C-alpha positions as CSV (number, residue, x, y, z in Angstrom):
1,M,176.2,-47.6,133.5
2,D,177.8,-44.2,134.5
3,T,176.8,-43.2,137.9
4,V,178.9,-39.6,136.9
5,D,180.8,-40.2,139.8
6,W,183.5,-38.1,137.8
7,K,181.4,-34.6,138.4
8,H,179.8,-35.3,142.0
9,H,182.8,-37.0,143.8
10,E,183.4,-33.6,145.3
11,T,180.2,-31.8,146.0
12,A,177.6,-34.7,146.2
13,P,179.0,-38.1,146.7
14,E,175.6,-39.2,147.5
15,R,174.0,-38.5,144.2
16,I,176.6,-41.5,142.8
17,I,174.5,-44.2,144.9
18,E,171.4,-42.4,143.7
19,N,172.8,-42.6,140.0
20,A,173.9,-46.6,140.7
21,I,170.6,-47.9,142.0
22,K,168.7,-46.2,139.3
23,G,170.7,-47.3,136.5
24,I,170.1,-51.0,138.4
25,D,167.0,-51.0,138.5
26,A,166.4,-50.0,135.1
27,V,168.2,-52.6,133.4
28,P,167.0,-55.5,135.3
29,E,169.0,-58.0,133.0
30,G,172.3,-56.9,135.0
31,P,174.0,-53.4,134.2
32,I,178.1,-52.6,134.5
33,V,178.4,-49.8,137.0
34,I,181.4,-48.1,136.3
35,L,183.0,-46.1,138.9
36,F,186.0,-44.1,138.7
37,H,187.2,-44.9,142.3
38,V,190.5,-43.1,142.1
39,K,188.0,-40.3,143.6
40,K,187.7,-39.4,147.5
41,G,183.9,-38.8,147.3
42,T,183.3,-41.9,145.3
43,A,185.8,-44.3,148.0
44,S,183.7,-42.4,150.7
45,V,180.6,-43.9,149.6
46,L,182.0,-47.2,148.1
47,S,181.1,-49.3,151.2
48,R,177.7,-48.1,151.2
49,L,177.3,-48.8,147.5
50,I,178.6,-52.0,147.6
51,D,176.0,-53.1,150.9
52,R,172.8,-51.4,149.0
53,I,173.9,-53.3,146.1
54,N,174.2,-56.4,148.2
55,K,170.9,-56.2,149.2
56,D,169.5,-56.5,145.7
57,G,171.0,-59.6,144.9
58,V,172.6,-57.7,142.3
59,Q,176.3,-60.3,141.8
60,F,179.5,-58.6,141.9
61,R,182.5,-60.1,139.6
62,A,186.0,-59.2,138.6
63,Y,186.7,-57.2,135.9
64,D,188.0,-59.6,132.7
65,P,190.4,-57.2,130.2
66,E,189.3,-59.9,128.0
67,Q,185.6,-58.5,127.8
68,H,186.9,-55.2,127.5
69,F,186.1,-53.0,124.3
70,T,186.4,-49.2,123.9
71,M,183.8,-47.0,122.6
72,N,184.0,-43.3,122.4
73,F,180.6,-41.8,122.4
74,W,181.2,-38.3,121.0
75,D,181.9,-39.5,117.3
76,D,178.9,-42.3,117.4
77,N,176.0,-41.2,115.3
78,R,173.5,-43.2,116.9
79,L,173.3,-40.6,119.5
């Protein structure tokens, strides 16, 4: 799930936390949360987001490049 941090990192970093929690609650079997934390606003809320997610018992795992795949949603006719 995309937290839309690319959009809110400068103007509303708190929205990053809200979007992540909404996405996690919507997919209880374990969504993948995407953060582009090279942005200052994303980094500023990252520790609070991790604390909040930990309280919910969500498991963190290291990124595994072997499981990575690319999908271009712009050309996806299913959407």
